[in-house]
Phi, psi and omega in degrees: 000132180285165178300322180295319178296320180296318179296321179295319179296320179296318180298325181286332188243003184298335179293349182278355188246178173066223185294344180276349190302310183294325178297318183289324176300315178296321180293322178296316179295323178296321179296317182294329178283318181207098183306328182287352182282350179239164181295162183299321181295320177292325177301315181297317180296310184294325179297325183286339183285327174058040177275160177292133183302314182298321179294321180296313182293321179296318180297318180291335182283344179090187183294153182295333182270002183294135177285131183294335183253024183239139002284150179293137179265117179302148182229171179122162183297319182294317179299318178300322178292320182291327180268010173086005180276068187292328182299312178297317180297316181300318180296314182296315181295319179301317180295321181290321178297315179298319181294319180294319178298317180295321181294330181263002178078021180261131179267125178241135174283167178299327178293319178297316180296318180297318179294316180295321179294317179298319177300316181297315180297314181293326177293320177296324177296319177294316178299319177300317180298318179295321183289333180265323189241351186303323183295339176288347181250015178291157182274081184251014183231076185297336181273353178067035182275334182278149177294155179298139181277151176284117185267010188301321184290344180248011183269124179306332179297332178291347182246018173091007181263130177259176179302325181289344183267351192293336182255006177282133181291138182237136179284121181247346178054047174077001171294137188067012180079012184237144175279315177226149175200151175279162180297326178296318178292320180299312181297320179299317179295315182293319178297317181294326184278316191250346191233026177272207182284358174232115181283131180237126177253111184298324190297334177286336178296329179296327176296316179296322181294334181263008179297117185293348181284345185233140177282333183236165173281096184255162174304327178299318180295320179294318180296320177297321178294321178294321177298315179296322181294315182288338177287328182264095185289350184278348187290313182228147182295324183296336178290343182269000180293144180288138177284122181233112179052039178090345178284145180067018177271085187290326179292323177293323177302317180294320179296317179295318179299317179298320179297318178295319179295319179297324177300314180295312180300316180302313181295319181294319180292319178299313180297319181296326180280346179071020183277331179240099182280125179299330180297328182296305183282341173291314178298318179298318183287322178298319178295321179299312180299319180300318181286326177294320179299317178295323179296316181294330181269350183071031183256168175258160180240145178278125178285117184295342183269319184258340183082358181277149172275120186234161174291158176306143185283095183295328179294316178294320178299316181294320179296317180293318181293331176296335180272315191264341184272147169287150188299330186271354184283147175276133185298317183295317179294322179299316182294316180295319178297323180295316181292325177297319180294322178294319179296320178295321178296319182292330177295324181273338181231079187287342182243158176084172179284153179277128177260099184294335180292334176283325180284321186234063183298325181292320179294320178295324177296321179294323176296316179300315181296325179296313178298322180296315181300323180292331184248018186301316181296317178297319181296320180295320178296319179294323178297321178294326178295322178299319180293321177297319182296320182276349180260216183261009186244026182299322183293344178283346179271147177288168180299321180293319179296320178296322179295318180296318179296318178301319178294322178297313181295321177297320179294319179295325179286312186287323183275323191234357174081020179282136164272176182297322180296315181292322178298316179297314181298318180295318181291322176301317180295317179295320179298324182278332186257328189238326190262019178281157179290000000 
């Protein structure tokens, strides 16, 4: 065959390859089931292939291990609105509006229902626009160097709302977490969520929500999606910007965000396990402040155990300062500054007990971290017990260990809202990122 003949053959059959392959397989299977179900030209093509009917149908059906209901198709009024199925959405919303009116004893005419439904649909269209395009209107130019953006796509007027309509309540059916909201309230929420100094694109969250590695939409899933997004510089133009003195370093932003999340997760898990009692370092710090105050005044303190008046405990002061002080600070200046801060707080809060954790949050964090470092090995073992408990190895734990794990999980749920899946995901992340030797 000459090069020209080969090129001609390729031109005639190129439609059989690439993205068309699965479509043609399905069409071929349809032909084998009922030849009249496809056009005459396709009949002629498939007839000439002379494949076994069973093989054609099997190929179109996919792998034997394929789940019949996968991928799952999201459902709901908002999803219908996002994929453009407005007719279905309009019918569902109309029925819900009528049902709610009937349940509350309010009579609505067909015109009222139609108007309310139209408002709901147009509001969902606006929400959709913010979720897809809102991040392009975020305030990312503090110097005001960029030209003003065209706000038409996010303007309620583009969706049929006039100034007189902005305070009319609109049925949202829990979209944005609200049953009803005015257009003014909706826009305020959307601007605050998607158009502040941090641009947020909702549509990528749906990728994280469908991550098969997680049962729930967790921060880990969102962070993984952000990491994947920043690795592919071709997705958005802003990802291609040159990093200058830390600006436009999107991968570093994700790393910092992960670090902040790990700090929160770390503290919640520690508290739930009861390994680091806040009372311990609070009592320790209160005693430290008491001795520093006596030191600045040149006074003695009554020893609660012996009843004797003694000088401030310099050994205890030095041990505490070794934990909370930066290495370059002078101890004497540090102590005087601490008492000055306490005095300033008392001037503004003349009544009630002094909450030192509010005055010195950074010092309290250092104390917590110090206690954590001392108990790191114990904490790691307990975290592994939680994973055994949630996995297939629960019977390997003693009755007391199972009781302790159960109390930890209850504490994580009651205090912080973790389900078992989220607790497991969080602890796995901590074991890999923080609790390693």
